[in-house]
C-alpha positions in Angstrom: 65.5 89.9 132.4 64.4 91.8 129.3 64.9 91.0 125.8 67.6 93.2 125.0 70.1 92.1 127.9 69.4 88.4 126.8 70.2 89.1 123.4 73.3 90.9 124.1 74.4 88.2 126.5 73.6 85.6 123.7 75.7 87.5 121.1 78.4 88.0 123.5 78.8 84.2 124.2 78.8 83.5 120.4 81.5 86.0 119.9 83.6 84.5 122.6 83.2 81.3 121.2 84.3 82.6 117.6 87.4 84.4 118.9 88.2 81.1 120.8 87.8 79.1 117.7 90.1 81.2 115.7 92.8 81.2 118.3 92.6 77.6 118.7 92.9 76.7 114.9 95.7 79.4 114.6 97.5 77.5 117.4 96.8 74.2 115.6 98.1 75.6 112.3 101.5 76.6 114.0 102.0 73.3 116.0 100.7 71.1 113.2 97.6 69.7 115.0 94.1 69.0 114.2 92.6 72.0 112.5 89.0 73.4 112.8 87.4 73.1 109.2 87.0 76.3 107.4 83.2 75.6 107.1 82.9 75.6 111.0 85.0 78.9 111.3 82.8 80.6 108.7 79.8 79.4 110.7 81.3 80.9 113.9 82.1 84.2 112.1 78.6 84.4 110.8 77.0 84.5 114.3 80.1 85.9 116.1 81.7 88.4 113.7 83.2 90.6 116.5 85.0 87.7 117.7 85.8 86.3 114.5 87.3 89.9 113.2 89.0 90.2 116.5 90.6 86.7 116.1 91.8 87.4 112.5 93.4 90.6 113.6 94.9 89.3 117.1 96.1 85.9 115.8 96.8 87.1 112.1 94.7 84.2 111.1 92.7 83.7 107.7 93.4 87.2 106.8 94.3 86.1 103.3 91.3 83.8 102.4 89.0 85.5 100.3 85.9 84.2 101.9 86.9 85.4 105.2 86.5 89.0 103.6 82.8 88.5 104.6 83.5 88.7 108.2 83.1 92.6 108.2 79.9 92.2 106.4 78.7 89.8 109.0 80.0 92.2 111.6 77.7 95.1 110.2 74.7 92.8 110.0 75.1 91.7 113.6 75.6 95.6 114.6 72.4 96.4 112.7 70.5 93.6 114.7 71.8 94.9 117.9 70.7 98.6 117.1 67.4 97.5 115.7 66.7 95.6 119.0 67.7 98.5 121.1 65.4 100.9 119.3 62.2 98.7 119.8 
């Protein structure tokens, strides 16, 4: 396996984890259960911004929190990493 597919697989897994985290936290917020701390959601968003942004849109979760406005910036950074490694 070359470096590019390995990197894409790794990033895909991180984004799936991020999407799942946002979905679970939204479910817990509606049902009144234990919540995922915002710091952990931000960490998930940093490493899985596509999943985090999808989770914010799909679940309508954390869309009013100011610090989560950074998620699209994280998305652009990750997209830049993907493009950079594809050009090598």
